[in-house]
FITIDO-41045 format. One line per 8 residues: number of its first residue (from 1); for each residue z, x, y of C-alpha. Coordinates in steps of 0.25 Angstrom, whole numbers, plus 2048, in hexadecimal, padded with zeros to 3 digits. Example, Ala and Ser with C-alpha at 12.3 -4.5 7.8 and 13.67 -1.06 7.14 Angstrom:
REM residues 2
1 = 81F:831:7EE ~ 81D:837:7FC
REM end
This chain:
REM residues 192
1 = EA2:CCD:32B ~ EA3:CC4:31F ~ E9A:CCD:316 ~ E9C:CCF:307 ~ E99:CD9:2FC ~ E99:CD4:2EE ~ E9A:CDD:2E1 ~ E8C:CE0:2DD
9 = E8F:CEB:2D3 ~ E9C:CF3:2D1 ~ E9F:CF5:2E0 ~ EA0:CED:2ED ~ E9E:CF5:2FA ~ EA0:CEF:308 ~ EA2:CE1:30A ~ E9E:CE2:319
17 = E98:CEF:31B ~ E92:CF9:310 ~ E8F:D07:315 ~ E8A:D13:30E ~ E87:D20:314 ~ E86:D1A:322 ~ E8B:D1F:330 ~ E8F:D14:339
25 = E98:D11:345 ~ E9D:D03:345 ~ EA4:CFE:351 ~ EAA:CF0:355 ~ EA8:CE9:348 ~ EAF:CDF:340 ~ EAE:CE1:330 ~ EB5:CD5:32B
33 = EB6:CCA:31F ~ EAD:CD2:316 ~ EAF:CD2:307 ~ EAC:CDA:2FB ~ EAC:CD1:2EF ~ EAC:CD4:2E0 ~ EA8:CCB:2D4 ~ EB2:CC5:2CB
41 = EAF:CCE:2BF ~ EB5:CDC:2BE ~ EB0:CE8:2B5 ~ EBA:CF2:2BB ~ EB0:CFA:2C4 ~ EAF:CF1:2D0 ~ EB2:CF7:2DE ~ EB2:CF2:2EC
49 = EB1:CFA:2F9 ~ EB2:CF5:307 ~ EB4:CE6:309 ~ EB0:CE8:318 ~ EA9:CF6:319 ~ EA5:D00:30E ~ EA1:D0E:313 ~ E9C:D19:30A
57 = E97:D26:30F ~ E92:D28:31E ~ E9B:D26:32A ~ EA0:D1A:331 ~ EA8:D18:33E ~ EAE:D0A:340 ~ EB4:D07:34D ~ EBB:CFB:354
65 = EB8:CF3:347 ~ EC0:CE8:33F ~ EBF:CE8:330 ~ EC6:CDC:32C ~ EC9:CD2:320 ~ EBF:CD9:317 ~ EC1:CD6:308 ~ EBF:CDC:2FA
73 = EBF:CCF:2F1 ~ EC1:CD0:2E2 ~ EBD:CC5:2D8 ~ EC8:CBF:2D0 ~ EC5:CC7:2C4 ~ EC1:CD4:2CB ~ EC9:CE1:2CD ~ EC1:CE9:2D7
81 = EC6:CF5:2DD ~ EC4:CF3:2EC ~ EC4:CFE:2F7 ~ EC5:CFB:306 ~ EC4:CEC:309 ~ EC2:CEF:318 ~ EBB:CFD:317 ~ EB7:D06:30B
89 = EB3:D14:310 ~ EAE:D20:309 ~ EA8:D28:314 ~ EAB:D2B:323 ~ EB1:D20:32B ~ EB8:D20:338 ~ EC0:D13:33B ~ EC3:D12:34A
97 = ECB:D06:351 ~ EC9:CFD:345 ~ ED1:CF1:33F ~ ED1:CF0:330 ~ ED8:CE3:32C ~ EDA:CD9:321 ~ ED1:CDF:317 ~ ED4:CDC:308
105 = ED1:CDB:2FA ~ ED2:CCD:2F4 ~ ED1:CC7:2E7 ~ EC7:CBB:2E5 ~ EC6:CB0:2DB ~ EB7:CB0:2DB ~ EAC:CBB:2DC ~ EAB:CB6:2EB
113 = EBA:CBA:2ED ~ EBE:CAC:2EF ~ ECD:CAE:2F0 ~ ED4:CB7:2F9 ~ EE0:CBA:2F0 ~ EE6:CC8:2F2 ~ EE2:CD2:2E7 ~ EEE:CD8:2E0
121 = EF0:CE6:2E5 ~ EEA:CED:2F1 ~ EDB:CF0:2F4 ~ ED8:CFF:2F7 ~ ED7:D00:306 ~ ED6:CF2:30B ~ ED4:CF7:319 ~ ECC:D04:316
129 = ECA:D0C:309 ~ EC6:D1A:30A ~ EBE:D1E:2FE ~ EBA:D2C:304 ~ EB5:D33:310 ~ EBB:D34:31E ~ EC2:D28:324 ~ EC8:D28:332
137 = ED0:D1C:337 ~ ED4:D1C:346 ~ EDA:D11:34F ~ ED9:D06:343 ~ EE2:CFB:33E ~ EE2:CF8:32F ~ EEA:CEB:32D ~ EED:CE0:323
145 = EE3:CE5:319 ~ EE7:CE0:30B ~ EE9:CED:304 ~ EE9:CFB:30A ~ EE5:CFD:318 ~ EDE:D0B:316 ~ EDD:D11:308 ~ ED8:D20:306
153 = ED2:D22:2F9 ~ ECA:D2E:2FC ~ EC5:D35:309 ~ ECC:D38:316 ~ ED3:D2D:31E ~ ED9:D2F:32C ~ EE0:D24:333 ~ EE4:D26:341
161 = EEA:D1D:34C ~ EE9:D11:343 ~ EF2:D05:33E ~ EF3:D01:32F ~ EFC:CF5:32E ~ EFE:CEA:324 ~ EF5:CEE:319 ~ EF9:CED:30B
169 = EFB:CFC:30C ~ EF6:D03:319 ~ EF2:D10:314 ~ EEF:D15:306 ~ EEB:D23:302 ~ EEC:D31:30A ~ EE6:D31:318 ~ EE9:D36:325
177 = EF1:D2C:32E ~ EF3:D30:33D ~ EFA:D28:348 ~ EF9:D1B:340 ~ F02:D0F:33D ~ F02:D0D:32E ~ F0C:D02:32A ~ F0D:D06:31B
185 = F05:D12:318 ~ F04:D18:30A ~ EFB:D23:30F ~ EFF:D31:315 ~ EFD:D35:323 ~ F04:D39:330 ~ F06:D33:33E ~ F08:D25:339
REM end
């Protein structure tokens, strides 16, 4: 809670948790109020991944966990490309009985992200961004994320018995949706 990652090169990875090639089961946790921050200058190559959690490679199971109010913050002059304010994943992930709420990309007026004015346009996967791998989401709620609830850029995403509601866009990209309540999906699937 309340951690931050600042741009040290060209990419920001994991405001709360940064994991590469790890195998983890995380249960009954709260990942909230973490920030990934960029500086004010922009050279066109800056990217941010995972305001709350960054997972690359390996395999994770996250159960009974809240991932909330994590932010990707831009400086006033920046134009970073951000992926997954709540979670960025390029590996194997199972989310089971989790609540992913209120994650967002914001524009700041200083390098510390002093303002919380909304950035024009939607971040990619404010709740979760799938950059690759195999992602299974079951019995989860994605709500009130400022941008897309779930974005599939690459990989395989299956959403089952879950609720996506009141995100900027609930679902973006092609994925399998089964027995879920999606209020304004732009993806494809059956059983919703």
